[in-house]
N, C-alpha and C positions, 0 to 999 in steps of 0.2 A: 377457473383461473381467468384472470382478466387479460385483455390483449396486451397491456403494458408489461405484465409479469411474464407472459409468454415470450415477448420480444427480448426481455432481459435474459431469460434462461437460455434461449437459443444463442444469444451472443456469447454467453458463458461457454457453451459447447464449442463455439468456434475458437475460443481461446486456446483449446488444445492444439489447434494448428498454428495460431498466431504467435504463441509463446511456448514452443515445444520444449525448450531447455528448462524453463521454470516448471512446466507440467511434469517433466520426467523427474525432477527433484522431488516434487510433491508425492508422486506415486511410489517412488523408491523408498522414501522415508516412512510412508504409511503402510507399506506392504504388510498384509496379515493383520491389520488393525484398522478399525473404522476411525473416521476423523473424530467422532465423539469420544471414543475410547482414548485416542491419542491426546485430545485436549484434557480429559480427566486425569490422565497420567501426568501431564505437565503441571496441572494444578496441584496434584499430590507432591510432585517433585519440588514445587515451590515452597512447600511447608517444611522442608528439611532445614535445619538450623546450622548449615555449613557457613563458615565465615566468608564474607565478601572479599574477593581478591582486591588488593590495593596497589596503587603506584607508590613510588618513593615519597611523593608529596602528601600521601594519605588519601587521595581521591580514589573512588572506586575504579578498578581496572575493567573497563567494558570491552576490551579487545577480544577477538575471537570470532568464530563462525556462529551466526545466530539464525535460528529457523523458527518460524511461527508455527506453533503447535495447533493441530486441528484444522489448518487451512483457513482461508478467508476469501470472501468473494471479491473479485474485481468488477463485478457486474452491477452491484447495488450496495450502498451503505445501509439501506433500510432493509427491513424484513422481506424475505423473498420465498417463493415456492420452488419446489424441485421440478424436474422434468426436462425434456429436450437435451439430455446429456449431462445435466447437473445431478450429481449423486443424491443430494438430499436438500430439503429446505434449509434455510439459514436464518438466524435471528438478526435483528438490527445490530449494527455496530455503534449506533448513536446512543450514548449514555446521557447526554444533556442536549436538548430537552429530555425530560424523563419519559415522555411517550414514545421516544425512539424515532420520531418523524423529523426530517430536516426542515428547518424554519425558512422555507423558500419565500421569496417575493413572488407575486403572481406571474410576472413576466418570465421568471426563471423556471417555474413549473411548466409553462407553455413551451419554453425552449427545450427542456429535458424531454417532453413528449415528442417534439418535432424530431429530436435526434434519434428517437426510437423507431421512426418510420423506416421502412426498407430502403427508400431512396436516399436516406441520410447515412447509411452504413459506411460509405466510403470516406466520411469525414473523420472516422475514429483514428486517432493519431498512432496508437500502438500498432494497429494493422498496417500502417505505413512505415513501420520501423522507426518511429519517432519516440522520444522518451515519454514514459507514462506521466511524469510530473509528480508533484506532491499534493496530498499524502498518499496517493495511489501506489507509489513505488514501494511502500512499506509492507505490502502483502507478499513480497518476494524475499527469498533468502538474502542475507547480506553478511559481509565480513567487515569488522572494525579493526583498524590499526590506531593505536593511541600513543600520544606523546604529551609532555606537560602543557604544550601550548595549542594543541589541536587534536581532533580525531578525524580520521578519514574513513568514510563509509563506502565500501565497494559493493554495489548492488549486483545481485545475481541474474539480472536480466538487462538487456540493451547496453551492457558494459558501462553503466552509469557510475560515476564516482562523485561523492560530495566531500569537500574539504571544509570542515567546521572549525573555525579558528576561535581562540580565546585571547588573542593578543591585543584586543582593543582597537584594531585598525578601523578606519572609517568605512561605513557601508558603501555599497555602490550607489552612484547617483540614480535618481528615478528614471532617467532616460535609458538606462541599460536594463533590458528585460531578458530573462533566461527561462528555458523549459523547466529547470529544477530550482530556479530562484537563487537568492544569495543567502546562505545559511550562516548564522553567527551563534556561538555557543557560550554558555556560562554554567556554573554549578550553583545549585540551591541545595546546600547540605550534600547528601549523597545522590542527588538526582541531576542527571545531565539534561539541561534545557537547551533546545535548539530552536531559534527563531528564524523563520524564512520569509523574506520579502522579495520584491522584484521579479515575481513570476510574470510570464508573458500572457497568461490567460487563454492560450490557444489550444490547450489540451482538454480532453474530457476527463472528469474526475473518476469515472468508472466506465465500463463497457456499456452500461445502461444509460449513459448520457448525462450523468450528474455534472453540475456546473461549478467551475472554479474560475474566477475572473483575475485580471491583472491587479486588482486591489486587495487580493487575499493576503492575510498575515497569518502564518501557521506557526503555532508553538507546540513543539514535540517535547515529551518528557520520557526519558529512559531511566527506569528505576530498578537497580539491581536488588533482587530479593535474597539471593544466596550465591554460592559459587557458580551455579549453572543455570539460573533462571533470571529473567528480566521482564518487567511489565513496561509496555509502551502505550502511550496515548497521544492524541493530538487535538488541539483546540483551533478551530478555524474561525477567523473574523474576516468577513468579506461583505462590506456594506453595499456593494453593487448587486449582490445576489441574494443575501439572506437578511432576515429582519433582526437577527441577533447572533452572537457567537454560538457555536455548537462544538461539542466534544465527541470524539469517537475513541473507542477502546476495544481491543480484541477480547474475546471471551476466555482466552487462555494466554499464558505468558510465552515469550520467546525462550527457547532452550538453546544453551550453548552446546555445540557439537564438536568442539575442538578449539585449539588456540592458534592454528595456522591453516592456510588453505590446503595443505597437504594432508590434514587429518581426516578429511572426508572427501568424497567424490563429488565436489562441486563442479558443475558444468557451466563455465563462464562463457562458452561459445554460443552466442545466440544466433540461431539460423535464419532469423528474419533478414530480408534483403530488399534493396530498392527494386521496385517493380514486382512486389510480392503478389503472386497470382491468387493467393487465398482470399484476397479482398472480394473476389467473385463469390466464394463460398459464404462469406459473411452476409453479403446481400441476399443470396439465395436462401439462407437460413432465416433471415428476417422475413422474407416473402413466405416461407413455409409456415412461420408462426402466425402470420396475418391470416392465412387460409384456415387455421384451426377454429 
């Protein structure tokens, strides 16, 4: 195992402390079933020919509680090894380029490696109870409320909410930069497309230090398959960081667990707090990885 991968897997183990609410959701849903089995079951579920629920205007009704099947890493978008608290190795989430490797510019590779050093652990924004940003936020559970002119996405960690409008209003000026960016929505047939700009570029893309700058333009696609499953993917264009656009997709679909927050035991109380003492644990785990 390389030093870089060891650092990534240790950081993932620390996430059990840094995002306990999200970790509890994952473990409760997957109880008695491996993540691979859960993902396979979701893919089988997606084959069902149940009709897609629709709004009065004929658009797909994407509202409800959505949970990513099989889990997904917040510590690396690329292929990673298991160990140091990570249950198993994971495949790359990068589907374009076809080799699964992020098309980094050389300076950005160096920056990612710098972030993986133990002394850089304190820079990780989620550890400081700051929003994960996009597209990182999508590895956590979320609830969608839908109306004809907007969808509202309530994320299951850090109490983040995104209001995605379809009313044609002007985007925010470039001088306004946000942790979650400025999302705008449209429909392409039955696919909900969300374009996000105006990111502040201050967050880490993953616990492993992947880089997203303030120039990033993220295009998400939410595609309903049937009444209870939905595929999600995102294409990132960031000319400051990458040599070309790239696309990520989870290996299994999201599964609908109900149509209202009361249908399942979603824990929206994130226990992270200002002055989080677990930052010391994160640095210590990076140090332990370096000594291996």
